[in-house]
C-alpha positions in Angstrom: 55.5 -12.6 171.9 57.6 -15.7 173.2 55.9 -15.5 176.6 52.4 -16.4 174.6 54.3 -19.0 172.6 55.7 -20.8 175.7 52.3 -20.7 177.1 50.5 -22.0 174.8 53.1 -24.8 173.8 52.8 -25.9 177.5 49.1 -26.4 177.7 48.1 -29.8 179.0 45.4 -31.1 176.8 43.6 -32.9 179.6 43.3 -29.6 181.6 41.9 -28.2 178.4 39.4 -31.2 178.2 38.5 -30.8 181.6 37.8 -27.1 181.3 35.6 -27.5 178.4 33.5 -30.5 180.2 33.1 -28.0 182.9 32.2 -25.2 180.7 29.6 -28.0 179.3 28.0 -28.5 183.0 27.7 -24.8 183.6 26.2 -24.6 180.8 23.9 -27.8 181.6 23.2 -26.4 185.0 22.1 -23.0 183.8 19.8 -24.6 181.2 18.3 -26.7 184.2 18.2 -23.6 186.3 16.0 -21.5 184.2 13.0 -24.0 185.1 13.1 -22.4 188.6 13.3 -18.9 187.7 17.2 -18.5 188.0 17.8 -14.7 187.5 21.7 -15.1 187.5 23.5 -11.3 187.1 20.4 -9.8 185.2 19.4 -7.7 188.0 23.4 -6.3 188.3 23.6 -5.9 184.7 20.7 -4.0 184.2 22.3 -1.5 186.6 25.7 -1.8 185.1 24.8 -1.4 181.2 21.4 0.8 181.2 19.0 1.2 178.5 19.3 -2.1 176.6 16.6 -4.7 175.7 15.6 -7.7 177.8 17.4 -9.9 175.1 20.9 -8.2 175.4 20.4 -8.9 179.6 19.6 -12.4 179.2 22.0 -13.0 176.5 24.9 -11.4 178.4 23.9 -12.9 181.4 24.3 -16.7 179.9 27.9 -16.1 179.0 28.8 -14.4 182.2 27.3 -17.2 184.4 28.7 -20.1 182.4 32.2 -18.5 181.8 32.6 -17.3 185.4 31.2 -20.6 186.5 33.5 -22.6 184.6 36.4 -20.7 185.1 35.6 -20.5 189.0 35.0 -24.5 188.9 37.9 -25.2 187.4 40.4 -23.3 189.8 38.1 -24.1 193.2 37.8 -27.9 192.1 40.8 -28.3 189.8 39.0 -31.6 188.1 41.5 -34.3 187.5 39.3 -36.6 185.8 35.7 -36.0 183.6 33.5 -36.8 186.4 34.9 -34.2 188.6 34.6 -31.4 185.8 31.1 -32.1 185.3 30.5 -31.8 188.7 32.2 -28.7 189.0 30.4 -27.0 186.3 27.0 -28.5 187.8 28.3 -27.4 191.4 29.3 -23.8 190.8 25.8 -22.7 188.7 24.0 -24.9 191.0 25.6 -23.2 194.4 25.0 -19.6 193.1 21.4 -20.6 192.1 20.7 -21.6 195.5 22.1 -18.9 197.2 20.5 -16.4 194.7 17.0 -17.5 194.8 14.6 -16.1 197.0 14.0 -18.1 200.3 10.7 -19.1 199.8 11.9 -21.0 196.5 14.3 -23.4 198.0 11.9 -26.1 199.1 10.3 -27.2 195.8 
C-alpha cells in the first residue's frame, strides 16, 4: 500500500494533463477516421471474443484504440507541451489508420 501511496503522491500534474490531451487527440482522430472506413481492431476482436453483437465490437474497439493510442503516444512521443500531446494522440491513431487501411484507399 505504501508503494501505491508513494506513486500517487509523485504524479506530476503536467504529465497527467498531457496524457489527457493525448487521449483527447486519439479520440478525435478515431472519430475522424471513421469517415474513411477505419476498422481498427474489430477483426481481431471478433476472433478473440466470438459470438457478440456488432455494437459490442464497435464499443470495445473504440476503447482499445483510444486507450492504447494514448498510452503508446504518450510513451513514444513523451510530450512536454499541449501541442505535442495533441499531436501524439493524432499521430498514433492516424498512423495506425494508414497502416491498416486497404492499399487502394490511401489516395483519397
